[in-house]
C-alpha positions as CSV (number, residue, x, y, z in Angstrom):
1,X,0.0,0.0,0.0
2,X,0.9,3.7,-0.3
3,X,0.9,5.5,3.0
4,X,0.7,9.0,1.4
5,X,-2.8,10.3,2.3
6,X,-3.9,7.0,3.9
7,X,-6.3,7.4,6.8
8,X,-5.1,5.5,9.9
9,X,-6.7,5.0,13.3
10,X,-4.5,3.6,16.1
11,X,-6.0,2.6,19.4
12,X,-4.0,3.0,22.6
13,X,-1.7,5.5,20.8
14,X,-0.9,7.7,23.8
15,X,2.3,5.9,24.7
16,X,4.5,2.8,24.0
17,X,4.0,0.8,20.8
18,X,0.9,2.7,19.7
19,X,2.7,6.0,20.0
20,X,5.6,4.7,17.9
21,X,3.3,3.4,15.2
22,X,1.5,6.7,15.0
23,X,4.8,8.5,14.7
24,X,6.0,6.1,11.9
25,X,2.7,6.3,10.0
26,X,2.7,10.1,10.1
27,X,6.3,10.2,8.9
28,X,5.2,8.1,5.9
29,X,2.5,10.6,5.0
30,X,-0.6,9.1,6.5
31,X,-3.4,11.1,8.3
32,X,-3.3,9.7,11.8
33,X,-5.7,9.6,14.8
34,X,-4.9,8.0,18.1
35,X,-7.3,6.9,20.8
36,X,-6.9,6.7,24.6
37,X,-9.0,6.6,27.8
38,X,-7.2,9.4,29.7
39,X,-8.0,12.7,28.0
40,X,-5.1,14.6,29.4
41,X,-2.5,12.0,28.4
42,X,-4.1,11.6,25.0
43,X,-4.2,15.3,24.3
44,X,-0.5,15.7,25.2
45,X,0.5,12.7,23.0
46,X,-1.6,14.0,20.1
47,X,0.1,17.4,20.3
48,X,3.6,16.0,20.5
49,X,2.9,13.8,17.5
50,X,0.9,16.4,15.5
51,X,-2.0,14.0,15.0
52,X,-5.7,13.9,16.0
53,X,-6.8,12.5,19.3
54,X,-10.2,10.8,19.9
55,X,-10.9,10.0,23.6
56,X,-12.7,6.8,24.4
57,X,-12.6,3.3,25.9
58,X,-12.5,0.6,23.2
59,X,-14.1,-1.9,25.6
60,X,-17.3,0.2,25.7
61,X,-19.5,-0.4,22.7
62,X,-20.8,3.2,22.5
63,X,-17.2,4.5,22.6
64,X,-16.0,2.2,19.9
65,X,-18.9,3.0,17.6
66,X,-18.5,6.7,18.2
67,X,-14.7,6.6,17.6
68,X,-14.9,5.0,14.2
69,X,-17.9,7.2,13.3
70,X,-16.1,10.4,14.2
71,X,-13.0,9.3,12.3
72,X,-14.8,8.4,9.1
73,X,-16.9,11.5,9.2
74,X,-13.8,13.7,9.4
75,X,-11.7,11.8,6.9
76,X,-14.4,10.3,4.6
77,X,-13.0,6.7,5.0
78,X,-10.7,4.5,7.0
79,X,-7.8,2.8,5.4
80,X,-5.9,1.3,8.4
81,X,-7.0,0.2,11.9
82,X,-4.4,-0.7,14.3
83,X,-5.9,-2.6,17.3
84,X,-3.1,-1.7,19.8
85,X,-5.1,-0.8,23.0
86,X,-4.4,-3.3,25.7
87,X,-3.8,-3.8,29.5
88,X,-1.8,-6.3,31.5
89,X,-2.5,-8.2,34.7
90,X,0.1,-10.7,36.0
91,X,-0.8,-12.8,39.0
92,X,-0.7,-16.5,39.9
93,X,-3.9,-18.5,39.2
94,X,-4.6,-19.0,42.8
95,X,-4.6,-15.2,43.4
96,X,-6.7,-14.3,40.3
97,X,-9.6,-12.0,40.9
98,X,-12.6,-12.3,38.6
99,X,-13.0,-8.6,38.2
100,X,-9.4,-8.3,37.0
101,X,-9.7,-11.1,34.6
102,X,-13.0,-9.7,33.1
103,X,-11.6,-6.2,32.9
104,X,-8.5,-7.3,31.0
105,X,-10.7,-9.3,28.5
106,X,-13.0,-6.4,28.1
107,X,-10.1,-4.3,26.7
108,X,-7.9,-6.8,25.1
109,X,-10.5,-9.0,23.5
110,X,-13.9,-7.3,23.4
111,X,-12.4,-3.9,22.6
112,X,-10.4,-5.3,19.7
113,X,-13.6,-7.0,18.4
114,X,-15.7,-3.9,18.6
115,X,-13.2,-1.7,16.9
116,X,-12.6,-4.3,14.2
117,X,-16.3,-4.7,13.6
118,X,-16.9,-1.0,13.1
119,X,-13.9,-0.6,10.8
120,X,-14.7,-3.8,8.8
121,X,-18.1,-2.4,7.8
122,X,-16.3,0.4,6.1
123,X,-13.5,-1.9,4.7
124,X,-16.1,-4.1,3.0
125,X,-17.9,-1.2,1.4
126,X,-14.6,0.3,0.2
127,X,-13.3,-3.1,-1.0
128,X,-10.1,-2.2,0.7
129,X,-8.5,-1.9,4.2
130,X,-5.7,-2.9,6.5
131,X,-6.5,-4.4,9.9
132,X,-3.5,-4.8,12.2
133,X,-3.9,-6.5,15.5
134,X,-1.1,-6.1,18.1
135,X,-0.8,-9.3,20.0
136,X,2.2,-10.7,21.9
137,X,4.5,-13.7,22.0
138,X,2.6,-14.4,25.2
139,X,-0.3,-15.4,23.0
140,X,1.9,-18.2,21.5
141,X,3.2,-19.5,24.8
142,X,1.8,-18.8,28.2
143,X,3.9,-18.5,31.4
144,X,3.7,-18.2,35.1
145,X,1.4,-15.4,36.2
146,X,0.1,-14.8,32.6
147,X,-3.3,-16.6,32.9
148,X,-5.3,-13.6,31.9
149,X,-2.9,-11.8,29.6
150,X,-1.7,-14.8,27.6
151,X,-5.3,-16.1,27.2
152,X,-6.4,-12.7,25.9
153,X,-3.7,-12.6,23.3
154,X,-4.4,-16.2,22.3
155,X,-8.0,-15.1,21.8
156,X,-7.0,-12.2,19.7
157,X,-4.9,-14.5,17.5
158,X,-7.9,-16.8,17.0
159,X,-10.2,-13.8,16.2
160,X,-7.6,-12.5,13.7
161,X,-7.6,-15.8,11.8
162,X,-11.4,-15.7,11.6
163,X,-11.5,-12.1,10.4
164,X,-8.8,-12.9,7.9
165,X,-10.9,-15.6,6.4
166,X,-14.0,-13.4,6.3
167,X,-12.4,-10.2,5.0
168,X,-9.7,-11.3,2.5
169,X,-12.4,-11.9,-0.1
170,X,-13.2,-8.2,0.1
171,X,-9.5,-7.3,-0.6
172,X,-8.9,-6.5,3.1
173,X,-5.6,-7.6,4.6
174,X,-5.7,-8.8,8.3
175,X,-2.4,-9.1,10.1
176,X,-1.3,-10.2,13.5
177,X,1.9,-8.8,15.1
178,X,3.5,-10.6,18.1
179,X,6.1,-8.4,19.8
180,X,8.3,-10.0,22.4
181,X,9.4,-7.8,25.4
182,X,9.4,-4.1,24.5
183,X,10.5,-1.3,26.8
184,X,7.3,0.7,27.4
185,X,5.3,2.0,30.3
186,X,3.0,-1.1,29.9
187,X,5.0,-3.4,32.3
188,X,5.2,-0.9,35.1
189,X,1.5,-0.1,34.9
190,X,0.8,-3.8,35.2
191,X,3.0,-4.0,38.3
192,X,5.6,-6.1,36.4
193,X,9.3,-5.4,37.0
194,X,11.1,-4.7,33.7
195,X,14.8,-4.0,34.0
196,X,16.0,-1.6,31.3
197,X,18.6,-2.6,28.8
198,X,19.8,-1.0,25.6
199,X,19.5,-4.4,23.9
200,X,15.8,-4.7,24.5
201,X,13.2,-3.7,21.9
202,X,11.6,-0.3,21.7
203,X,8.3,0.6,20.1
204,X,10.2,1.8,17.0
205,X,11.2,-1.7,16.0
206,X,7.6,-2.8,16.1
207,X,6.4,0.2,14.1
208,X,9.2,-0.2,11.5
209,X,8.2,-3.9,11.0
210,X,4.5,-2.9,10.5
211,X,5.4,-0.2,8.0
212,X,7.5,-2.7,6.0
213,X,4.7,-5.3,6.1
214,X,2.1,-2.8,4.9
215,X,4.3,-1.6,2.0
216,X,4.0,-5.0,0.3
217,X,1.8,-4.7,-2.8
218,X,-1.8,-5.3,-2.0
219,X,-2.0,-8.5,-3.9
220,X,0.0,-10.2,-1.1
221,X,0.4,-9.8,2.7
222,X,2.1,-11.2,5.8
223,X,-0.6,-12.9,7.9
224,X,1.4,-13.0,11.1
225,X,4.9,-12.2,12.3
226,X,6.8,-11.9,15.6
227,X,9.5,-9.4,16.5
228,X,12.2,-10.5,18.9
229,X,15.2,-8.7,20.3
230,X,18.4,-10.1,18.7
231,X,20.2,-10.5,22.1
232,X,18.4,-9.0,25.0
233,X,20.7,-10.7,27.6
C-alpha cells in the first residue's frame, strides 16, 4: 500500500507501541488519529505527534462505535485500523480475581472485536482496508502469572484468523503482530518489573516492522509475524 494520504486510526496511541506506530505512519504521509482513555495524556501525545486524538474506551461499545464514526466523518474513509489498546495483569492462578480477569478481557478481546467490527463495515464497502492486531508472543506460549494476559492474546490470535478468512475476499488484509518484550510503560503499569537494557526492543522496531509489512503490494500480505530482540541478555 501507499501511505501517502492514507487514513489511519490507532487505538492506545498515547504511549508505547501505539505512539511509535502513530509517529511512523505520520512520517510516511498518513493522516493519523490515536485513541486513549485518559483525555489529558491523549491530548499531550496528540500534540507531541501532531496527530488527531479521539478520547474513548475501546471496551465500551458506545465509545468504539463513536470513535470510528467520528474518524470516518472527518476523513471520509478509514484505510488502516491498528488494534493496539491493551492492558496487562500478571498474577498466579490462585490469586486471580474475577474482576481483574474480566476487565482485561474487556479491553484486550472485546475492545479489539468492537473496533474491528466497526472498521470492517467500512472496509467491506470500500473493498479495501488494513486491519493490524497487536498481540504478543505471550499469546503463543503462556507462562507463570500470565493466565489472563496470555489467554487474551491467544483469543486475539484466533479472532484474527477468523477475520482474515472473512475479509480477504473483500480485498482486506488482516495481520497479527507478536512483539516480544518491549521497553514501554506497559509493564510498570501492570505491576511487572522490567529491567532496562539498551539491547531490548523499543516501540520503534515494532512500528518499522509494521510499516514494512504494509508496504507490500496489495496482492499479497504477511498474515502474522513476531518481533524479537536479537540478544536481550
